[in-house]
C-alpha positions as CSV (number, residue, x, y, z in Angstrom):
1,M,-18.0,-61.7,-24.7
2,K,-18.5,-59.2,-21.9
3,P,-21.8,-57.2,-21.9
4,R,-19.8,-53.9,-22.5
5,L,-18.3,-55.4,-25.7
6,L,-21.6,-56.9,-26.8
7,I,-23.2,-53.4,-26.5
8,A,-20.5,-51.7,-28.4
9,A,-20.8,-54.3,-31.2
10,A,-24.6,-54.0,-31.3
11,L,-24.4,-50.2,-31.6
12,L,-22.1,-50.5,-34.6
13,C,-24.4,-53.0,-36.2
14,T,-27.8,-51.6,-35.5
15,L,-27.4,-47.8,-35.9
16,P,-28.1,-46.4,-39.3
17,A,-25.0,-46.5,-41.6
18,S,-23.1,-43.3,-41.4
19,G,-19.7,-43.9,-43.0
20,D,-16.3,-44.4,-41.3
21,S,-15.3,-43.2,-37.9
22,V,-15.3,-39.4,-37.7
23,Q,-11.9,-37.7,-37.1
24,L,-13.0,-34.4,-35.4
25,S,-11.3,-31.1,-35.9
26,E,-10.9,-28.6,-33.1
27,S,-13.7,-26.5,-34.4
28,Q,-16.0,-29.5,-34.6
29,I,-15.2,-30.4,-31.0
30,D,-15.9,-26.8,-30.0
31,A,-19.3,-26.9,-31.7
32,L,-20.3,-30.1,-29.8
33,T,-19.1,-28.9,-26.5
34,T,-20.7,-25.5,-26.2
35,I,-21.0,-24.7,-22.5
36,D,-24.2,-22.7,-21.8
37,T,-26.5,-24.4,-24.3
38,P,-26.6,-27.6,-26.5
39,P,-25.4,-27.1,-30.1
40,T,-28.1,-26.2,-32.6
41,R,-28.6,-27.8,-35.9
42,S,-27.3,-24.7,-37.7
43,Q,-24.1,-24.9,-35.7
44,I,-23.6,-28.5,-36.4
45,D,-24.4,-28.1,-40.2
46,F,-22.1,-25.1,-40.4
47,T,-19.2,-26.9,-38.8
48,F,-19.6,-30.4,-40.3
49,G,-21.3,-29.4,-43.6
50,A,-25.0,-29.0,-44.3
51,T,-25.2,-32.5,-45.8
52,D,-22.9,-34.2,-43.3
53,G,-24.0,-33.0,-39.9
54,L,-26.5,-35.8,-39.2
55,G,-24.3,-38.5,-40.4
56,A,-21.4,-37.2,-38.3
57,L,-23.6,-37.2,-35.1
58,I,-24.7,-40.8,-35.7
59,A,-21.1,-41.9,-36.3
60,I,-20.0,-40.2,-33.1
61,A,-22.9,-41.7,-31.2
62,K,-22.0,-45.2,-32.1
63,D,-18.2,-44.9,-31.9
64,T,-17.2,-45.9,-28.4
65,S,-13.6,-44.9,-29.2
66,Q,-14.8,-41.2,-29.3
67,R,-14.6,-39.0,-26.2
68,F,-17.5,-39.9,-24.0
69,D,-18.8,-36.4,-23.5
70,L,-18.9,-36.0,-27.3
71,Q,-20.9,-39.2,-27.6
72,L,-23.5,-37.9,-25.1
73,R,-23.6,-34.5,-26.9
74,A,-24.1,-36.2,-30.3
75,I,-27.0,-38.3,-28.9
76,R,-28.7,-35.4,-27.3
77,T,-28.4,-33.3,-30.5
78,L,-30.1,-35.8,-32.8
79,P,-33.6,-34.4,-32.1
80,Q,-32.5,-31.2,-33.7
81,Y,-32.8,-33.1,-37.0
82,C,-36.6,-33.7,-36.6
83,A,-37.9,-31.9,-39.7
84,A,-41.5,-32.9,-39.5
85,A,-44.2,-34.1,-37.1
86,G,-43.4,-37.6,-35.8
87,C,-39.7,-37.0,-36.5
88,P,-39.5,-39.5,-39.4
89,G,-36.1,-40.4,-40.6
90,T,-32.5,-41.3,-39.6
91,A,-32.2,-39.2,-36.4
92,H,-35.3,-40.9,-34.9
93,D,-34.2,-44.3,-36.1
94,A,-30.8,-43.9,-34.5
95,L,-32.3,-43.1,-31.1
96,V,-34.7,-46.0,-31.3
97,A,-31.8,-48.3,-32.2
98,I,-29.7,-47.1,-29.2
99,I,-32.5,-47.7,-26.8
100,T,-33.3,-51.1,-28.3
101,V,-29.7,-52.2,-27.9
102,Y,-29.8,-51.4,-24.2
103,E,-33.2,-52.8,-23.5
104,A,-32.0,-56.1,-25.0
105,V,-29.5,-56.5,-22.1
106,L,-31.8,-55.3,-19.3
107,P,-32.5,-56.1,-16.6
108,G,-28.8,-57.1,-16.6
109,P,-26.3,-54.7,-15.2
110,L,-24.9,-51.8,-17.2
111,A,-21.6,-50.1,-16.9
112,P,-21.9,-46.5,-15.6
113,R,-21.1,-45.1,-19.1
114,D,-23.7,-47.3,-20.7
115,M,-26.2,-46.2,-18.2
116,L,-25.5,-42.6,-19.2
117,R,-25.8,-43.4,-22.9
118,L,-29.1,-45.1,-22.3
119,R,-30.4,-42.1,-20.3
120,A,-29.2,-39.7,-23.0
121,A,-31.0,-41.6,-25.7
122,V,-34.2,-41.9,-23.7
123,E,-34.1,-38.2,-23.0
124,A,-33.5,-37.4,-26.7
125,L,-36.3,-39.6,-27.9
126,G,-38.7,-37.7,-25.6
127,A,-37.3,-34.5,-27.0
128,T,-38.4,-35.5,-30.5
129,R,-42.0,-35.1,-29.2
130,S,-42.9,-37.6,-31.9
131,G,-46.3,-38.6,-30.5
132,L,-45.8,-42.1,-31.9
133,A,-47.4,-45.1,-30.2
134,T,-44.3,-47.1,-31.0
135,D,-42.1,-44.7,-29.1
136,V,-44.4,-44.8,-26.1
137,H,-44.4,-48.6,-26.2
138,L,-40.6,-48.6,-26.4
139,L,-40.2,-46.6,-23.2
140,A,-43.3,-47.8,-21.2
141,V,-41.7,-51.1,-20.3
142,A,-40.6,-52.5,-17.0
143,P,-36.9,-52.7,-17.7
144,L,-36.9,-48.9,-17.8
145,L,-39.8,-47.8,-15.6
146,R,-38.8,-50.4,-12.9
147,H,-35.1,-50.0,-13.3
148,P,-33.2,-50.1,-10.0
149,N,-31.5,-46.9,-10.9
150,R,-33.8,-44.0,-9.9
151,D,-32.3,-41.7,-12.5
152,V,-33.2,-44.1,-15.3
153,Q,-36.8,-44.2,-14.0
154,V,-37.1,-40.4,-13.8
155,T,-35.5,-39.8,-17.2
156,T,-38.0,-42.3,-18.7
157,V,-41.0,-40.6,-17.0
158,H,-39.9,-37.2,-18.3
159,A,-39.4,-38.7,-21.8
160,L,-42.9,-40.3,-21.8
161,R,-44.4,-36.9,-20.8
162,D,-42.5,-35.1,-23.6
163,L,-43.5,-37.7,-26.3
164,C,-47.2,-36.8,-25.8
165,S,-46.8,-33.1,-24.9
166,S,-48.9,-30.5,-26.7
167,G,-51.4,-33.1,-27.8
168,Q,-48.9,-35.0,-30.0
169,C,-50.3,-38.4,-29.1
170,D,-53.7,-39.8,-30.0
171,R,-56.1,-40.4,-27.1
172,T,-55.5,-44.2,-26.9
173,T,-51.7,-43.8,-26.8
174,C,-51.9,-40.9,-24.3
175,T,-54.1,-43.0,-22.0
176,E,-51.7,-45.9,-22.2
177,N,-48.8,-43.5,-21.5
178,A,-50.5,-42.0,-18.4
179,A,-51.5,-45.5,-17.1
180,A,-47.9,-46.7,-17.3
181,V,-46.6,-43.5,-15.5
182,R,-49.4,-43.6,-12.9
183,A,-48.6,-47.2,-11.9
184,L,-45.2,-46.1,-10.6
185,R,-46.6,-44.0,-7.8
186,S,-45.3,-44.9,-4.4
187,S,-47.3,-45.1,-1.2
188,T,-45.7,-42.1,0.3
189,G,-45.7,-39.9,-2.8
190,D,-42.6,-37.9,-1.7
191,T,-39.8,-39.3,-3.8
192,Q,-38.0,-37.7,-6.7
193,L,-39.7,-40.2,-8.9
194,D,-43.2,-39.2,-7.6
195,A,-42.4,-35.5,-8.3
196,A,-41.6,-36.4,-11.9
197,I,-44.8,-38.6,-12.1
198,N,-47.0,-35.8,-10.9
199,I,-45.6,-33.3,-13.4
200,A,-46.0,-35.9,-16.2
201,L,-49.6,-36.7,-15.3
202,Q,-50.5,-33.0,-15.2
203,D,-49.3,-32.6,-18.8
204,L,-50.8,-35.9,-19.9
205,A,-54.2,-35.0,-18.5
206,Q,-54.6,-32.7,-21.5
207,C,-55.0,-35.7,-23.8
208,D,-55.8,-38.5,-21.2
209,Q,-59.5,-37.8,-21.0
210,P,-62.4,-40.4,-20.9
């Protein structure tokens, strides 16, 4: 089976159960594709129903037959459903599942759309600001931080910064996070990646103290 098909099958199997494929109405598509800002939780709940919004997002995220832009929007909207510190629950589990699926096939090649799905999930996991050591360990790995695609590296560095922002991580986790980011510095220090590293280390310095 081709890697693309393996990934699609894995997404269907590993993401939390969310019912059948979602048939989207025009108003639901409009809610997901707001132009100036990402959709808010209240917009999603109003359009899909207060008890169905999260399930709909997960169903869209794992359904590779959906429009690709809607999949990315669904993934990036999942952090809106973090209701408590650490973002416990289905939204967080869905993001971890997506990333885990892609990490399982790295360092093998990814199709361009799979690369974008991976980046969206990494970005969204960072946006949960969970502060969880397990999330830091999920992202602070060579297949992401040493990925040949620079955008994947930069997205991962930004996400690691966000996970421990505002003192969310304990000191040990924050120190491990900063060390993983610091190890990526180049000898010249003038790349896009180095700029992301420097910003991340400035933020992580608040909790990465001896």
